N, C-alpha and C positions, 0 to 999 in steps of 0.2 A: 681370510677366505670366506666367501659367501656360500652357504649351503642352499641349493635351490631344488625344491621337491616338485617334480612334474608327474602328475597322474596321466594315464592314457598315453604314456610316452612311446608306445609302439605304434600309435596311430599316425596318420599323415601330418596333422597339425602338431600333435605332441612331439613327434620326432624332429620336426623343423624348429620348434621352440628350443629343444635340446641343442640343436646345432647352433642356434643363435647365441646361446649362453656358453658354448664350448670355449672357455677362456681359462688361462692358468690361475686366474683369481677366483674361479668358481669351482665348487664341487657339485656335480649333478647327481641327484638321487632320483632315478627313473623307476616309476611304478608301472607294472603291467600285470595282466592276469593270465591270458591264454597264449599270447604271441611270443613265446620264448625265442624262436628262431629269429624273429624280426628284432627283438630287443638285443639279442646277442650280436646281430649285425651292426646295430647302432653303437653298442659298446665298443666293438672293434674299430668302428669308424672314428670314434671320438677319443679313445683312450690316449692317443698321442697328443691331443690338444688340451686336455683337462683331466682332472680327477673325476671319474664317473663310476657309479655303482648302481646296481638294480635290485629291486625287491619285487617278488611275486606276491600279490595280495588280492583277495576278493574284497573290493572296497564296499560291498554291500553288507559285510559281516562286521558288526560292531566290535566284537572281541579281537578279531584279526587286525582291524585297523588300529585299535588301541595298542596292541602288542607291537605292531610294526613301528608306530611312531615312537613308542618308548624305546625300542631297540635303536632307532636312528638317533635319538637324543643321547642315549648311553654311549654310542660309538662316536658321534660327531658333534655333540654338545648343544647345537642350536640349529634351527631352521629359519632362514632369513626370508625366503620367498616360497610361497605355495602357489602353484599354478594348477588349478583343477581343470584338466583337459579331457578327462575320461568321459565318454558318452556314446550313446547308440541312437539309431533312428528307426522309424517304422512308417511305412506307406500303407495306409488302410482307410477305407471308409469307416466312419464312426459306427455304423450299424454292424460292421463285421469285427469290431474290436472285442477282445475278451478281457476278463480280469487278469489273465496271465500276461496279456500284452501290457496292460496297465502296470502290473508289478515289474515287468521287465524294463519298461521305459523309466518309470519313476525310481526304481531301485538304482539303476545304473546312472541316470542323469542327475537325480536330486539327492537321494540318500547318500550316495558315495561322496558328493560334494559337501553335504552337511557333516558327515562323519569325519572326513579328513579335516575340515575346518574346525570342528569341535576339538579334536585332539591336538592339532598343531597349534591352534590359537592359544591354548593353555600355556604353552612354553613361550610363545611370542609375548604374551602378557607379562610373564616373569621377566623377559628380556627388555620389555618396554620398546619393542621394535618389531616390525614385520610388514610384509607386502603379500596380499592375497589377490589373486586374479582368477576369476571364474570365466571359462569359455562358454558363452551362451549362444544365441542365434538371433538373427533378425526375425525369425518366425516366433520367437518369444515375445516380440513387440507387436507384430502385425498379423500373426497367424498364417498358417499355410493350409490350403485345401488338401485333404487326404493325409494330413499330418497333425491331427488334433491332439493326440497324446504327446507327441514330440513338442509341439508348440506350447502346450500347457506346461510341460516339464521345464522348458526354457524360460517361460514366464515366471515360474516358481524360482528359478535361479536368479532372475533379475530382482525379484522382490526380496529374496534372501540376501542378495548383495547389498541392497539399500539398508536393510535392517541391521546386518552385521557391521556395516560401515559406521553406523551411528553407535553401535554397542562397543566396538573396539577402538574407535578413534581416540578415546581418552587414554589409551595405552600406546599411542603413537604407531598404530597399525592401520595401514590403508587397505581398503577393499574396493575393487572395481570389477566390472564385467565387460567382456568384449563380445559383441554380437557380429559374427561374420555373416556376410551375404553368401552368394554362390562362390564356392571355393573349389578349385581343381583338386579333388580328393576322391578316395574310394567311396566315401559316403554319398557322393553325388554321381557315381558311375552309372546309376540306373537311367540317367537322363539321356535321351537321344540327341544326336547332333542338332536336329531341328529345334528341340526344346531348349538346348543350350543357346542356340543362336537367338531364339526369341527372348531369352533372358538378357543376353548381351545387348540386343537391340533396345531393351528397356532400361539399360544402365548407362548413365551419362558418361562414365569413363570408358565405356565401350570395350570392356574385356571382362573375363572371368578373374576373380581374385586368386591369389596364390597363398599357399601356407606361409610363405615368408612375409606376406603382408600382415598376417596375424602375429607372427613371431616378432616383427618389428615393434608392434604396439606393446607386446609383453615386455620386451627389452626396455622400452621407455618407462613403462609403469613400474618396473622393478628398480629403476635408477633413482638417484637422489634428485634428478630433475623433476620427478613426479611426487615429491614428498608432500605437496599440498593438494594433491588430487585424490579424492576418495568419494565413494558413493556414486560413481559415474557408470552409466551404461553406454559404452562407446560403440557406435555402429561403424563397421568397416565393410562397406558394401558397394563402393564405387558410385554411390548416389542412387542406388536402386529403389530405396524406400522414400526418396524425396517426394 
């Protein structure tokens, strides 16, 4: 049985990734922080399809992350796939951003990914096997107006992915990042219909992406079919950034 750890599992993309892996051959370990009601609904939805458990954890707290990963290893022996899906966004002009905004974005988007990777990879190295997937964004590659901190944090995730792929490859661990474009999710609910249509008009595939589009790539990257793929920043945006 594969143990698949998914952070941000109560979010739209994270929960869809969980649904994609809901198979009797998998044990899903879903990490959340504040959205207990939503994570309980996901557990109830998936419990008849696979083995699924949840952990509440503030992923920006080094000691809590370390203790959580140790507990998971004690109970379930190994972690085969780590999917870093936790993240937040912020819409602000750079002149209006504060140090609190910076800490909020970088703690939740970057620090959480680094801490989970740090503690999980230790056990993957011992096992000489692992798959790590970081959910990034196209804005980490091309930048977004009014989202400078968010774009910078996702750029950091992309660079971290490349570095860790080189570092962990010798232990048979693959590390890749997925950069979604416009996805139908709560994170993009601030967009007006006119703004959405403008983005669709500039997308060759002529539609908004779905959370399942991202989950499909996660499923592939965690499979043996992707054993020779590492250090890749994979754009899933319908051609928007072409």
